[in-house]
N, C-alpha and C positions, 0 to 999 in steps of 0.2 A: 521580180521572176518568184510567181507562187510556187510553194512548197506541195510535192505527191502526198497524199496523207498515207501513213502507213496502213495497211489495212489488214494488219495481224493485233494493231492494237485491241489491248482489253480481251483478247483471246489467252486460253489457257495453253500453260507451258507446259513441256513435260524436260524435266532435266535427269531424273534415276530413274531407269529402265525397272520396269517390274515385271521381269517373265520367267522362265522357267516353275521350277518346283515349288519355287518360295511364293508365286505366286496361286497356287491351287489349292482352292477346299474343295474338297469331298463331302457330298452332303448325306451323311452316313448316323445310323442310327448307334449306340451304345452298342450292342450286340453284332450288328453287322462289324463295327471296327473292331470289335474284341476277337473277332474271329479271322481277321485280315490278321490282326499281331500274332495271334495265336500258329499262323501258318508261318510268320517270320521265323519265330521262337522253334518251331518242328524244324524249319529249313537248317537254324544253325545247330540242330542237334542237342538239345536242352534233353534232361532227363524227364522222364513221363512226367516221377510224383513231382518235378517242378513245374512244370507246364498244369498240372490237375489242381495244386495250391492256386495258380497263378488263375485259373478259371473261377474256383471255386470263390477269391478274395474279387473278382471282379463281378463276381454273381450278388454278392451282397451289395457294392454299390451300383448295379444295374437295377436290384427289386427296390433302394430306397430312391434312383434316380426316375423311375416311375411311378412310384405312388406319390412323390413330391414335384416331380417337374413331365409329367407325363406326355410326351410329344416331341418333347426337347429332342435335338441333333447335339453329336459327336463337336462340333466347330459352334455350338453358342453354349456350350458350358464354359462356367466364368470361376475364375477365383474364388470369390465370394460363394459359388454354392458348392463346392471342395471343401473349405471351409466348414460351411453349415455341416458339410457329411462328417466331417472327423469330429466336430462336435457330439452331433448322433451318435458317432460308434462311442467318444468317450463316457457321456452319458445315460443314450437312453437304450442302446444296442443289448438285445439278452444275450447274458452271457454264455458262451460256447454254443448258442445257437445255432443249427448246420453245420455242427463239430463233426467228423465220422466217428469219435467214440466217444465224447465227452459232453453230448449234449442233455445228459440227464446231471452233471456237475452242479450244483449250485444254482437250480433252476426257479428261474425267476426273477434271479439278481440281475441287474442292468449295470449298463456301463462299463466299458473293458478299460484293461490294464493298457497305460501307457505302453507298454512292449508291443502290447497286441494292436494300438490302433495304428503304431510309426508299421508294423505290417501291410496295413491298410494302405498306409501315406506313402509307404516305398513301390507298391506295384503300382496304385496309381502315378507316380512320377512315374516310372518307368513308362507305363501303358501312352502317356500323353508326350512323352522323349520320342518313344517310336513312330507317333502318329506323327509330329511333327517335323522329324529326321527323315520320314517318308514323303511329306510335303503333303501329308492330306490334311492338315491344317496350316495356316499360317502362325495364327499365335500359343503358345503352348499353354495354358491356363496353371498349370501346375511348378511351372519354374520357380515360381516364389513361394511354394509350397513347402512348410518346415516341417520338420519333425518335432513331436513333445517332449519336453525332459524328461527321463525316466531315472529311474533309481538304476542302481549298477546292479544291485545283490537281490534280484526278482525273482528266485528259487531257493528256496529256504532246502539244502538237504537236512537228513533225517540224524538227530541226536545217536549218539550209542545205544544208548538205553532203546528209545525208540524205534532205531536198525535191529535190535536184537528179538523185539517184538512181533516187530515186519516180519522176519525171519521166519522166528515159528508160526505165523499161523498156516501156510498149506499143512494141511496134512497128509503125508508122504505115501499113505498108504495106498491112494490112488495114482492112477498114472497122470493123469492130467494135471495133478496140484505138484508131483512130485518134477513133471517138467517145467513148472510155473516156479519152483523153489532152485531150479535148475540158471534158469534165467534170468531170477533175481541176481544168485551168485556169477553169472557171466557177465552182466553189467557191471557188479561190483568189483571184478578181477579185471576186466578191459574196457570199462566205459564206451561200450556198444553201443547204438543207438539203436531203438526198436527197430523200427525198418529195416536195418541189415541185420537183425536177431532173425526176423521172419522170414526174411532171404535167405539165410544163413544155408551151405550145401555141403554135405558131406566131407566131399572132394578139396574144400578149402576149411576143411581141421585137419591140420599135421601133430596127431597126438604124439608120436614119434618123435618131434621136434619140440613139442610144447608149444605150439603157435595156433594162430589163424593167419589165413592172408588172404585181403579183400581184395578182388581185382578192381583196375578203375573204376570199371562202368559201374561199380556198383558203391561207389563212393560219391559224397555229396561235391566234395572236390575236384572230382574225375584223377584221381592219383590212387596208386595202388597203397594197399595199409599191411602191416606186420603187427598183430598185436600177441605179445606174450602172452603164455596161459601159466598159472601156478600148479605145482605136482596137485593138490585138491581140486582145483576146478579139473585136472586134466582127468581122474578118477571120477568127478561125476558126469562127467560129457561119456564118457565109456561107458558107464553104467545106464545112462539114457540109450544111447544107441545101440546096445545089445536089448536093450527091449524093446525098441524103437522096430528091431528088424526082425523083433520074432516074431512081430504081427501084420508088421507093413512093409510095401517096398518103394519106400521113395528115396529120392534126391537130397530132401531136407533133414536137418537134425532136429527142428522142432514140429513138431506137426499136433492135429488134433487126435482127440481119442475113436475118433473114423480114419485115420491115415491122408487127412486132410492137409494143406500148405494153412498152418497157422499166419491169423493177420492180427494188424495191430490195437483192432476194435476188441478181441479176444483177449490179448492180455493187458488191457486197461483195467476191462469190466472187473478181469481177476484180480487184480489189483486192488483195486476201489474196495473188492468186498475183502481180502485180506488184511487193508487198513482199517476196515469197520471193526473186523475181528478182533484185531489187536487194539482197539479203542483208545485209536492214535488222535482224534479230533478234527482229522485234516486229511484231502484226499492225495494217494501218494499213486505220482506214475513213474513210468519208465527213466522217463527225462530227469524226476528227481532222485532217482538211484544215479544216473550219470554225474549228477553234481557231488553226490556221496560220494563217487572215487573221484573224482578230481581232487575236492576238500582232502581228504585221509590220504592220499598218495603224494599231495605236498604237503601235510601236516607228517608225515612217515619219512619226506625229505627228498621225493624225486623234482629232479630239477625241471622247471615249466618249458623248457624246450623239449622235455623226453615227454611231457604230459601232454603238450602241443600236437605230436607227433603221434601219441597213441590215440587220442582223440579225435583227429583228422583235420583240425584246427587250421585255417589256411593262414588267417592271423591273430599274432598271442595275443593281443589285447580281449579278444574272444575267448580265449584259456583264462585269460585273469579275470573276467566275469565267472568264471564255473567255481572260482576257487575262494572261498568265503573261511575265514579265521574266528571261532569264537573267541569270547571273554578268556573262557578257561585256558584257553592255549595261547595266548596272547600273554596269559602271566606267567606261563609256565618258560616260554622263549625268554623273555623277559629276563626270568629268574637267573636261568642256564646263561643267557648272551650277557646281559648290563657291561658297559665299560666298565660304572661304578664300582662293580662288584669285585672284577676281575683287579682295579687297581687295589682296594681295600686289601684284597686277599693276598696279594705283595706286601702291602706293606707289613701285614700281621707276619709273614713270611720271612 
């Protein structure tokens, strides 16, 4: 009896279904994909500044991609392409190119610091994670993209002598320079971020209780923050507010000499001018003074937990990166607290 030949022999078989969102690949340019991801971020109510920074970082990547891989679509981007971009950022990208207020700093210098490259890497990883999770790409090319190793202490605070020279640079006979001096002192007294200072409103300053209360909506981690003020700082703020209110009707604490809201670019330019006048041989940003606040407060005995709260950090690891101890402080602390010194002192007693 003859056997009937199976007509299915040799035909392709399907065992695992490939259906639903995971099977979808949407043909999009990078610009189109960024617009879709930005919509997702806006729907999650991310801060405008966060979205602005995200768009700017993806703009750098888009420009590089169009120059090196014209016409490429998002689902065609590979891990090798992403690593090539990272190497370009680390070795060839113009330092601070496109930055809103630092583009003139170290003009002509090429290659970003590892910390800056890592910002770009994290943005790219976030972008492709969103694309993958939404089912717009089947393979996430950034899944194995690693950040670069970087030095922990990336921002060097001013020494006490440098700080004194920097604080002496503004000519306080002029309104704008007195305002800048008050900003310097406020950062050293509270560790405030420059965007928080530029957006600071008079209603958020309680001179009677000697504190600033920043609402959650203005904070980076969406938590309200109370910042104590020293007596000296209260006096300076009172003086500035009286002078400002005599000329302008504004809700802001810090304004231009035309009464307009102050922006970060104006402050950064002023700080660069004062650093040059003080002959420091380096650029000084508001962020450098924020590091000065953290380091000096810790050296004066403030606990890392209180410092974390004042700085508005969500992770104590971030606070630790702000605190830098120089050799002189290390030697002094060792002299005061060395166990051997205590043992020998007791023996002599």
